[in-house]
C-alpha positions in Angstrom: -11.9 7.3 10.4 -8.4 7.5 8.8 -6.1 4.5 9.3 -2.5 5.2 9.7 0.3 3.0 8.5 3.5 2.8 10.5 6.6 2.3 8.4 10.0 1.5 9.8 12.8 4.0 9.2 14.3 1.5 6.7 11.0 1.1 4.9 10.7 4.9 4.6 14.2 5.2 3.3 13.7 2.5 0.7 10.3 3.9 -0.4 11.7 7.5 -0.6 14.6 6.2 -2.7 12.1 4.4 -5.0 10.1 7.6 -5.5 13.2 9.5 -6.3 14.3 6.8 -8.8 10.8 6.8 -10.4 10.8 10.6 -10.9 14.3 10.5 -12.3 13.7 7.7 -14.8 10.1 8.4 -15.8 9.9 12.1 -15.6 13.5 13.2 -15.8 13.0 15.2 -12.6 15.4 15.1 -9.7 13.6 15.1 -6.4 15.2 15.9 -3.1 14.7 13.8 0.0 12.1 16.2 1.4 10.0 16.3 -1.8 10.1 12.5 -2.0 9.3 12.1 1.7 6.2 14.4 1.3 5.0 12.4 -1.7 5.4 9.2 0.4 3.5 10.8 3.3 0.6 11.7 0.8 0.5 8.1 -0.5 0.6 6.7 3.0 -2.1 8.9 4.4 -4.5 9.2 1.5 -4.1 6.2 -0.8 -2.7 3.3 1.2 -5.9 2.9 3.3 -7.9 2.5 0.2 -5.6 -0.2 -1.2 -5.5 -1.9 2.2 -9.3 -2.0 2.3 -9.4 -3.5 -1.2 -7.0 -6.2 0.1 -9.2 -6.9 3.1 -12.3 -7.1 0.9 -10.5 -9.5 -1.5 -9.3 -11.7 1.4 -12.8 -11.7 2.9 -14.3 -12.8 -0.5 -11.7 -15.5 -0.9 -12.1 -16.9 2.6 -15.9 -16.8 2.3 -15.7 -18.8 -0.9 -13.5 -21.4 0.8 -15.8 -21.7 3.8 -18.7 -22.3 1.4 -16.7 -25.1 -0.2 -16.1 -26.6 3.3 -19.8 -26.4 4.2 -20.8 -28.0 0.9 -18.7 -31.0 1.8 -20.8 -31.5 5.0 -24.0 -31.7 3.0 
């Protein structure tokens, strides 16, 4: 099941601008709005869910460790 991430229009605009800036500075390529938007769509659909899941797993591990600490106090 693919997760989808909803971005506000302002977030999309800011991220598209960041992509255009990256390509300009790092690759000396000028991207148009459409190309940058398509790259953003790819990252949002294909890569963002993987990073999200890593964050969820890290949070779970952190909270589990803290709960173990709390239960140790009760012993």
